[in-house]
N, C-alpha and C positions, 0 to 999 in steps of 0.2 A: 432367703433365710440365712441368718448368720449365727454361728456359735463362736464364743470366745474361749480360748484355752490359754493357760499360763503354765509354762514349763520352765522351771529354773529361772524365773524372772523374765522370760521372754514371752511376749504376748502374740498369739495367733488369732487372726479374725478368719474364720473359714466359712465362705459363702457356698451355698448349695441350693438346689431347686426345690426339692420336695422333703417334707419333714420325714416321711417314712424311710428315706434312704439313710438317714443319720445312724441308726443302730447298726446298719450293715457296714458302712464305710468307716465308722469311728469306734469300733469295738475296742474296749480297754481304756478309753480316754476319759470316762466319766469323771474320775476323781480329780482331773486337771481342768475341768471347765471352770470358767471364771464368770462371776456376776457382772464384773466391771468390764467395760470395753477394753479390748487388747488389740492395739493396732501397730505393733512393731512390724509384723509381717501379715500380708493379706493373701490368702489363697482362694481362688475361685475353682470349685470342684464341679466337673461335669462328668456324669456317669453315662458312658456310652454302651448301650445294651448289645451292640454289635461286637464289643470286645468280650470274648469269653474269659471267664475266670481261669486263671493259670492254676493247674493242679499239681504240677510237678515240682522238683527241687529247683528253686530259683537261683539264677546266677546274680552276681553283684550288678547293681545298676550301672549303666553305661552313662558317664558324664558327657553331656553336649555342651555346646558353646554357651547356652543360657539355661541349663537346667539338667534333668535326668531323663533316662528312658529305660523302662523295664519291659518285661514280657507282655503286660497288659496295662500299661500306663505310660504317660509322658508328661513331665513337669517342664514348663518353660516360663521365662520372665515375660511379663506383659505390663507395660507402663510401670507403675509403682509397686506392683505386686507380682503374683504368679498365677498361672492357669494350670490346673492338673486335670487332664482327661484320662479316665480310668474305667476299669470294669467295676461291677458291683461286688467288691471284695475289700476287706479292711487293710490289706497289705499296701496298696499304693499310697494312701494318705499317711500311713505310718512311715513309709520309706521317704516320702517327701518332707514330713516333719523332722525326721532324724537329720536329713541332709541340710535343711535350712537351719535347724537348731545348731548343729555343729559349726556352720559358717558364722552364724550370729554370736555364738559363744566365743569362738576364737577372735572375733573382732573385738569382744569385750575382755580378752585376756584369760579366757577359760577354755577347758577341753571336755570332750564327751568321750569317756573311757569305757571300753568293754570290761566290765567287772562287776563285782558285788559289793555293796555298802551295807554294813550292819552297825547299829548304834545302840548305846546305853545312855539314856538321858540326851545330853547334848554333845557327846563325844562319839566319834565314828572311826571305823577302820575300813579301808578300801583295799580289796584284793583283785588283781587283774590277771588275766590269762586268756588264752585262745579257747575256742569251743572244745568241751570235754575236760577242761582243767578242773571242774568241779564247782563253778560259781554258783549255779542254781542249787546244787546239792547243799552247799554250805549255807546258802541263804535259807533254804527250807528248814534245816536243822537248827540254825541259829534262831530263827523265829519260833520254832517249836520249843526251844530252850528258854524263851523269854526276852530276846533281844528284838529291837525294831529292825525291820528290813526295809532300807531306803530303796534299793532296787537291786535286781540280780541279772540284768543284762547290760544296760547302759547308765553310767553314773557321772554326774557332773563334778569336776574338780577345778576349783577356782580359789583366788584369794579373796577373803571376805572384807567387809568395810573396816574391820578392826586390824587388818593386816595379816591375820592368821588364815591358813588355808581351810577350806571347808569342802564337804561333799554334799550332794543333793540328789534326791531321787528323780526318776523320770518314769513315764507310764509303761515302758516296754517290758513284756513278760509279766513280772511282778514289781511294782514300784509304788511309792508314795510321794506326795508333794511336800516333803520336809527335808530339812538339811541339819548338819551337825558339824561341829569342829573336827577337823582331821586330827586323829591321834596316832595312827600308824597306816603305812602302806606296805602291802606284801604281795607275795606270790603264793601259789597253792601247790601242795603235794598230797597225793592220796597215801594213807598209812593205816596201820592197825591201831595205833594209839595216838591220841592228840599231843602235839608239842609245838612250841615256838622256837624257831631258830633265828637268831639275829644274823642278818646277811648284809654285805656291803651295798650302799645306795646304787652303785653301778650295776649290780646284778638285777636289782628291781627295775632300774631305768630301762635296761634292754627289753624287758617284757612289757613294761608300761608303754614305751614309745611305739612298739609294734601293735599295740591294742588301743590306740587312739583313733576315733573315727574322724578322718580328715575330710574337709569339704573340697580340697583339691590336691593334686599330687605335686604342686609346685615346690621347689626347694625352700622358698621363703616360708611357705605354709608349714612344712615339716620342721624347719628351724624354729618357728614361733612356738609350735606345739612342744618341741623338745625343751625349749627354755622354761616353759611353764612347768612341765613335768620335773625338770631338774630343780627348779626353785622349791617346788613342794616337797621333793625328797630331802632337800637340805634342811627342812624344818621339823622332821618327824622321824619316828622309828622305822626302819625297814627290816622286814622279816619274811621268812617263809613259814607258813602255817602247814604243818603236817596233820592231817585230820582224817578221822573216820566218820562215815555217815551215821551220826548219833547226835541227839540234842545236847548230850553232855559236853560237846565242843564249847559251849558257852563258858564252862569253867576255865578253859584255856584262853578264850577270847577276852574275858572280863579283865585280866590284868593289862591288856593292851589299851583298854578303854578307861 
């Protein structure tokens, strides 16, 4: 059986043996299924019932010569595609898709950023930061206040066909298959009252580059991602959003959009 997914313009054909396993291994991907065949990347999934679902705090995947290895899964290149051997858990397929998407996006001149993207109509702001910075909190309250939430875990940043940078949502945590033109990039700070502080691009660049999901640790890969981030920052406002956990934050976000 095959399901076709399309994430940020990248098509995944996912092969699996039994229909009943799909809801288990692909939780959260429904909104990114495609009716059209998507054959950019093919993944053959084998669920090995001898692999027990990992219940603890997961470590970062280990990159191997031809793929990834985690606590209860292994992804490796096979012919023109990939084989994923995993437990009956949604995490392995999600991890494989993230890694393969990051690699393909970088090949196309785009990056996958740990961040939150919020939009009003066709204009969006992207805020990046490490775990605990407030990305999901901001996304939740921005959506409650009437903005569209593109994604609150991983956001695609790329130059669009018209030359302007754009951001697009992905499936992870909360995300939607839509994109918008980049209007501002920023970092986050918890505060009692909402306010926007203009900051130099270099300040945002330091945070942004450390929160790009890289497909490899090579210097050339880091340099390519750095140049994409630097080019995006040169075209837009760079800010620090001080915010409190309240839907009224949209009143402060709206002028950025």
